[in-house]
N, C-alpha and C positions, 0 to 999 in steps of 0.2 A: 571495421568488422571484426568479429571474435577470432582469436587465434587458437581457441580450444579445439582439440581434436579428440577422436574416440568418443566413448559414451560420455554424455554431458556431465552427469552427476559425479563421475570419477575425478573431476578436476577440483572438487570442493570438499571441505571437511564439515561444513555447517550450512544448513538451509535455513534462512531467516524468512519464514513463510507468512505472508498475509493470509487472512482467514476468509472474510467475506468476498465472494467472487473467485476465490482460488481453491479453497478446501470445501467450502459449503456455500449454499445460497439459502439464507434463512435457516430453517431446520433440516434441510436436505443436503446430503453430500453431493458435491460435483461428481458426476460419473467417473469412475476410475481413480479418484483422488486417494482414497484409502489404500488401495492396492499399491499405487506408486510410492506412497510415503512409507508404508510398511517395508517395501522392498528396499528403499533407500536406507532406512534404519538398519535393516539386516546386513547391509553392506558396510555398516560402521559409520554412516554419516549422521551427525547430530541434527535433530530437528528442533527448531525453536519457532513457536507460533507467535508472530509479532503483529498485533492488531491495533488499529486506531480506535476501535470500539472500547469505550471506557465504562460501559453500563454494567458489565458482568465481571465477577471475580475470576482470577485465574483458575480457582477450583471448579467453578461452574463451567468455564470454557473447557477445561480438561475432561470433565465429565461428559460434556456434549461430544467432544472428539472421540471419547471411548465408545459412546453409543453409535458413532458412525464407523466404528471399526479401526480407529487410529489410537492405539494405547498412548496416553499422555499423562504426565504428572503436572500438578500446578506449577512446579518450577520450570517446566518446559514452555510456559506461556509468559509472554512479555506484553503488557498492555500500555496504551497511552495514559491510563490512570496512574500506573506505576511511575512512568516518566514524569508526569505532571506533579506527582507527590514528591519525587526527589527534587524536582526543580523548585517547588515551593519551600521544601525543607532547607534548601541551600540559601534561601533569600529572606526567611522570616525567623524570629527567635523560636527555640524549642518550646513545644507545648502551646503554640499559638492557636487561636480559634481560626478556622478556615470555613467559609460558607460554601457548601457543596450544592451546586445547581446540577444535579445528576443523580446517579444511582449508587448501589451498594459497592460497586467496583471502586469508585472514587473514595468513598468513605473508608473502606478497608485499607486502601493503599496509603491514605493519609495517616491513619492510626499506626500503620507499620513504621512510619517515620516519626512517630511521637507527636503528631499534630492532633488537634481536637476539632472534628467536624461539627458544624452547627448549621442551622437552617434559617436563621433570622439575622438581619442587619443590626438588631438591638444588642447582639453579643459583641459588637465592634470587632468583626473579624479582620485579621491582617491581610487576608487574601480571599478572593472568590475564584473557585475552580468550577468550570462548566464542562459537562460531558453529556452525551446523548442518553436519554432514558425514556422508556415507554410512557411513564406517568409524569413527565415533565409538565409542570403546571404554571399558569400565569402568576399565581401567588409566589412561587419560588423564583421565577424570573424577575419579579418585581423586587423581592428581597435582595437578589443579586445586584440589580441596578442601583438600589439604595446604598448598598455597601460600597460599590465602586464609586458612586458619587461622594461617599464619605472618605474616600482615599484608599480603599482596599485595592491591593494589587490584583489585576484581572488576568487569569490564566485559562486558556481553553485546552482541553485534552487533545483535541485535533481540530483541523479546519476543513474536513471533508464536507463539501456542499451536499453530496448525496451519498446514499449507501445502498448497495444492491441487495435485493431480497427476492424470494421466490415469486413475488407479485410484481416485481419491477423495481426501479430506483425510487427510493423515498428520501425525504429531507434528512440530511446528516447534521452533525454537530456544528459544522461551519455555517450552515444556514440558521440554525437555532441561536448561535452565539451572536448573530447580527442584531437580535432583539436588544441585548444589553449594550452592545457596541453603539447601536443607533440611538438608544435612549440616553446614553451617557457621553457619547463622543470619545470614548476610550477604546482603543483597539486592544484585543487580548494578546498576550504572549502565548504562542502555540507550542505545545510540547510534542505533539504527534508528527508523523510523517507528513511532509518531507523535511520538517525542521530537525535539527541535530539531536534534541534530547532523547527521543525514542530510540534512535539507532545507537546512541551512546549507552542507553540502558541495556539494549540487546547485547552489545559488545561486552559490557561489564559482566553480564550474567552468563554468557556462553563461552567466553575466552576463545572466540573463533579466530583462526589464522587465515583460512581461505574461505570466507563466507560467500554465499550466493543469495542475493535478495530476490525473492520470488513474489510477484504481485500481478494485479490486473489493472492498475491505474497508473497512467503516466505521470500525473501531477503529484502523486504521493510516493508510491513504491519506487518508480523508476527515477524520479528526481531525487528522492532520498538516497538511492544507491549512488547516483552521480555525485551528490554532495559528499557522501562518505568515501568516494573513491574506490568502490568495490563493484564487481560484476553484478548484472541483473538479468532476470528471466521474466519476460512478460508472457502470461498465459491469456488466451483469448476466451476465457470462460466468464468474464465479469464485465467491467465497464468499457475498456478500450477495445476498439475494432480496427480493421485494416486501414480505414481512412484516417483514423486518429494517429496511427503509427507512421503512416507515410508522410503526413503533414506535421510531424512532431518537430519541435525546436530541439537543438542539440542536447540540452540537459534533460530532455524527455525521451531520448532514444535508447532503447534497451540493448544490452549486449547480446542477448539471445531471445528468440521468440518460439513459442510452442502452442499448439492447439489447447493443451491441458497438461496436467502434471505428468502424464505418461511420457512426455517429451524429455523428462529427466533421464530416462533410460534408453533413449535413442542415440545413435551415433550422430555426431555433428556433421552435417553435409556441408562441405566448403562452398563459399561464395567466391567466384573468381571474376576478374576483369578480363574481358576479351575484346576483340575488334568489333564484335556485334553488340557489345554492351556487357552487362553483368549476368552471370549464369549461376544457377543453383539447382542441382538435380536436373530435371527435365525442362527447366524454365529459363527464359532469357528476357531481360528487361533493358530497354534503352529509350532514348528520346528521339522523336521525329516531329519537327515543326512545333516545338514547344509542348508536346503531349507525351506523356509516359506510355510506352507501348509494351505490353506484356504478352508473351506467347509461350506456348508449351503445354505440358500436362504433367500429371502426377500429384504429389503431395502439395496442397495449396499453401501450406506454411512455407515450403521451399520457394514457391512462387512469390509469396509476400517478402521473403528475405531477399530475393533477387531484386524485386521492385524497390525495397527500402534502400539497398545499396546504390542503385541507380539514382533514386530520388535524393537521398541524403548527400551524395556526391555533388549533384547539380545545385542543391539548395545551400550547401556550405554551412555557414553560421546562421542562415536564415531558415525560413519555413517554406515548403512547397505550396503552390497554389492548389486549392482543392479541385478546381475545374480541370487542372492539368493532369490529375492522377485518377479522376473518377472512372475513366474507361478501364484502367487497370484493375480497379476495385471491382468493377462489374465482371471482369474475367474471372476473378477469384471467387465470386459468388455463384458461379455456374455449377 
């Protein structure tokens, strides 16, 4: 469990923030996100917006953030397109043709590394890079498959199977990249979270010494933080919910949990081990006859943190059984 005390954000010099599901959902800001981030910046904490979405350019993302009330410059944005472009540039000769199965964000990132984006396998590309795009077509996917079959190195900007939007979860790049992988039998090298290249790109750009990775997904944001050996904050405004956290494998367990980004400015309530189980705030969690029992009242995130401490202790290096923790989840949903 976290050893951080006092106000959470004060323990870190840089926030590496996921966007979809954390700062915004589609075109709408998550309630309270702008205020929390502006307050953090006013305290001297650097904000870096780290996204697996490779479809838009850093400039377009910064403009969108500005419209939501979060002042941001293009250099504050780190995308999986940039990580993918650096990865490709390190593996192919300068000036190489690279077939882009994706949007403008990927094309611009490749040009910044001196590579030549193309759209057809007839150009004999050295690599194929795929990222999500609204107008992704069968024709472009086919060109990508042809190029990979001809020997082009296959890179996916990210492996997210879904992406949260204002209308719900929609297919992500991980799902779309299965088209080329299935057609060719070649698995892509993934640049985005939780793989190392995107966090390496973030560290290069921010020079962070005490970073906190903030996200809404266990399999990308939190696992990425675990791989990088840095602290993480899971916010419950996107993909992951209480049941997901309670049954998480060790590499998917966040350091901190908050309802939303306002939790950055809350004091960390300690989680303690007692005779009756684990306590946090007004909550106590323990095991009875193989079932997680949660009792108390107050902030439901504190209840979830107590429940996580009890569950993760019992599960050890494994994962808790869903049926054993569902009663506790029901208590948190009241």
